[in-house]
Backbone as a ProteinNet text record, in pm:
[ID]
protein_1_A
[PRIMARY]
MPEICRFLSIIIKMYYDDHAPPHFHAEYQGNRAMFSIATGMKIKGRFPKKQEVLVRAWAVLRKKELLKAWESAVSEQPPRKIAPLE
[TERTIARY]
-831	-715.9	-681.1	-565.7	-528.6	-498.4	-546	-512.2	-376.2	-282.1	-149	-121.2	-203.5	-183.4	-308.9	-324.5	-434.1	-383.7	-400	-364	-446.4	-488.5	-564.7	-680.5	-750.6	-865.1	-826.7	-697.7	-648.9	-621.2	-671.9	-652.1	-557.9	-453.6	-355.3	-373.5	-385.6	-408	-315.6	-303.5	-225.6	-297.7	-313.7	-376.5	-277.2	-329.2	-247.5	-224.4	-106.3	-72.9	-108.7	-73.9	-106.8	-3.8	-36.3	48.9	160.3	268	377.6	335	400.3	510.9	462.5	555.7	517	441.4	326.8	242	150.8	80.9	-19	-140.1	-248.6	-374.2	-408	-460.1	-501.2	-646.9	-719.1	-859.5	-879.6	-963	-996.4	-1132.3	-1229	-1363.1	-1417.3	-1411	-1464.7	-1370.7	-1258.4	-1156.7	-1058.8	-1015.4	-921.7	-812.8	-690.7	-578.1	-474.3	-391.4	-281.7	-151.8	-56.7	69.4	187.3	290.8	414.6	494.1	545.3	633.4	769	817.1	949.1	958.3	853.5	859.6	765.8	664.5	563	459.2	475.4	384.8	255.7	148.7	20.4	29.8	-11.6	-11.1	-143.9	-252	-384.3	-485.4	-599.2	-706.5	-724.2	-818.6	-847.9	-823	-758.3	-727.6	-716.3	-771.5	-757.2	-609.4	-572.7	-431.9	-364.8	-430.8	-371	-339.7	-433.6	-412.3	-310.6	-306.1	-205.7	-64.9	-46.2	84.5	121.8	24.6	50.2	86.2	14.2	42.6	181.4	215.8	348	459.1	440.6	540.4	555.1	442.6	444.7	518	489.2	550.7	702.5	750.3	895.1	958	893.7	945.7	942	845.5	822.1	852.9	934.8	962.2	1013.4	1108.6	1166.2	1059	976.4	869.5	763.9	735.2	639.2	689.4	817.4	873.3	863.4	888.1	873.7	728.1	636.4	493.4	453.5	506.6	477.6	523.6	646.2	700.2	612.1	564.7	474.3	343.4	284.4	152.9	156	259.6	264.7	292.7	344.4	364.6	243	135.7	10	26.4	118.6	138.3	88.1	34.2	-15.5	98.3	85.4	188.2	176.2	288.7	288.2	229.7	174.1	125.9	246.4	224.4	329.5	287.7	383.4	355.1	296.3	205.7	143.3	235.8	190.4	259.3	238.5	344.9	333.8	359.1
511.5	460.5	563.6	629	731.7	675.4	747.5	715.9	777.8	696.8	750.3	765	701.4	712.3	664.1	714.3	669.8	677.2	568.2	567.6	462	494.1	402	336.6	416.2	372.6	278	261.8	180.6	275.5	241	323.1	248.8	318.7	261.1	328.4	245.9	297.3	228.2	292.5	236.2	264.8	162.7	180.4	240.7	319.9	365.1	247.6	243.3	144.9	1.9	-34.7	-166.4	-270.6	-396.2	-509.1	-531.4	-595.5	-632.6	-754.9	-784.3	-714.7	-588.2	-497.2	-374.7	-406	-341.5	-369.2	-249.8	-257.4	-156.3	-227.8	-156	-210.3	-145.2	-223.5	-172.4	-208.8	-116.8	-138.8	-105.9	-186.8	-163	-226.7	-144.6	-190.9	-298.9	-273.7	-367.4	-479.3	-492.1	-592.1	-528.6	-607	-556.5	-659.1	-608.2	-697.3	-623.6	-702	-650.5	-693.3	-599.1	-624.1	-596.3	-676.8	-659.5	-542.3	-458.3	-350.8	-409.2	-507.3	-565.9	-630	-700.7	-777.4	-727.1	-649.9	-606.8	-714	-831.2	-943.4	-930.5	-986.2	-987.8	-1085	-1039	-1121.8	-1194.8	-1120.4	-1182.6	-1092.6	-1150.2	-1075.5	-1115.7	-1048.7	-1074.6	-946.9	-963	-847.9	-895.6	-819.6	-859.7	-865.7	-965.3	-989.5	-866.8	-801.9	-685.5	-574.7	-546.7	-442	-485.9	-614.4	-664.6	-641.2	-665.9	-642.5	-494.7	-406	-261.9	-220.8	-273.4	-241.6	-291.9	-411.7	-466.2	-382.2	-338.8	-254	-121.5	-62.8	63	44.2	-64.4	-89.8	-102.8	-167.1	-181.2	-43.7	38.8	172.9	264.6	245.7	336.8	274.5	171	96.9	186.9	272.5	359.7	452.1	509.1	598.1	520.8	398.5	314.6	282.5	254.8	226.5	348.5	467.5	590.2	610.6	585.5	598.5	499	376.3	273.3	319.5	371.7	419.2	528.2	618.5	723.8	664.3	577.3	521.2	439.6	357.9	277.7	365	485.1	581.8	672.4	637.1	711.7	854.9	873.6	1001.9	988.9	1096.1	1086.4	1057.8	952.2	924.8	1023.4	1052.1	1142.1	1071.7	1150.4	1097.3	1049.5	947.5	890	905.3	936.8	958.3	832.3	850.5	736	671.1	560.4	493.8	578.8	606.2	691.1	611.8
829.2	756.8	649.7	660.1	563.8	424.8	325.7	186.9	158.8	110.6	83.3	-65.8	-149.7	-294	-366.4	-490.1	-575.9	-719.9	-793.2	-934.8	-1006.6	-1127.5	-1212	-1135.3	-1055.7	-974	-860.2	-834	-722	-605.6	-489.2	-369.7	-275.3	-231.1	-139	-3.4	101.8	237	336.8	453.7	562.3	693.5	777.3	908.4	1006.6	1100.2	1212.3	1306.5	1367.2	1471.3	1429.3	1306.3	1250.9	1295.1	1274.4	1312.9	1209.5	1253.6	1163.6	1082.2	974	910.3	839.9	807.2	737.4	607.9	592.8	477.2	448.9	337.3	303.1	245.8	237	187.4	53.6	-38.7	-169.4	-193.1	-257.6	-292.1	-439.6	-503.4	-643.5	-671.9	-704.4	-741.7	-648.1	-519.1	-420.9	-380.9	-447.8	-412.7	-315	-217.5	-117.1	-93.1	-76	-48.2	35.3	101.1	181.3	113	100	30.8	123	112.1	188.1	132.2	220.4	175	135.8	208	181.6	43.7	4.3	-120.7	-229.5	-190.5	-286.3	-315.2	-256	-282.7	-201.9	-256.7	-187.6	-70.2	47	166.8	180.1	160.2	165.4	96.7	66.4	2.7	-142.4	-207.2	-348.4	-426.9	-541.9	-625.9	-769.4	-865.4	-1005.7	-1045	-1121.8	-1156.7	-1218.7	-1315.4	-1382.6	-1281.4	-1192	-1092.2	-986.8	-956.7	-862.6	-917.2	-1044.6	-1107.9	-1098.3	-1119.9	-1111	-968	-871	-730.7	-692.4	-734.4	-702.6	-765.1	-889.9	-956.7	-882.4	-843.8	-769.3	-636	-566	-435.2	-445.2	-549	-568.6	-591.8	-673.8	-703.1	-581	-494.9	-382.5	-246.2	-245	-121.5	-8.9	-38.2	63.9	123.1	36.7	82.8	161.9	118.8	190.9	331.8	345.2	478.2	569.5	514.2	593.8	634.3	540.9	571	679.7	670.9	771.4	910	916.7	1044.2	1103.7	1019.6	1067.1	1116.7	1036.7	1070.2	1199.4	1218.8	1342.2	1464.4	1441.6	1549.6	1565.8	1494.3	1495.7	1447	1352.9	1286.2	1143.1	1085.8	948.3	849.8	771.7	670.1	554.3	492.1	376	255	165.3	37.8	-42.6	-123.6	-207.4	-352.9	-437.9	-580	-643.6	-737.9	-805.3	-907.2	-960	-1069.9	-1194	-1266.3	-1385.9	-1510.5
[MASK]
++++++++++++++++++++++++++++++++++++++++++++++++++++++++++++++++++++++++++++++++++++++

């Protein structure tokens, strides 16, 4: 699963050839969750509230890039790295 971004100890990843709807995975200190690209909302998993808010803010800012990364990943092509939350 390629890492597409890392910020504030949060790791963002995307699986190759993953199932719909378009989403990404986030990890933080042993916590893992799946987030919707369309809405930025957590789909499933456990994540600390403060870090969840940061991931959601990042997803809204980077939605277009996340969709391009998703298209690459489901086509089994390496997704490009995405800029972190600043």
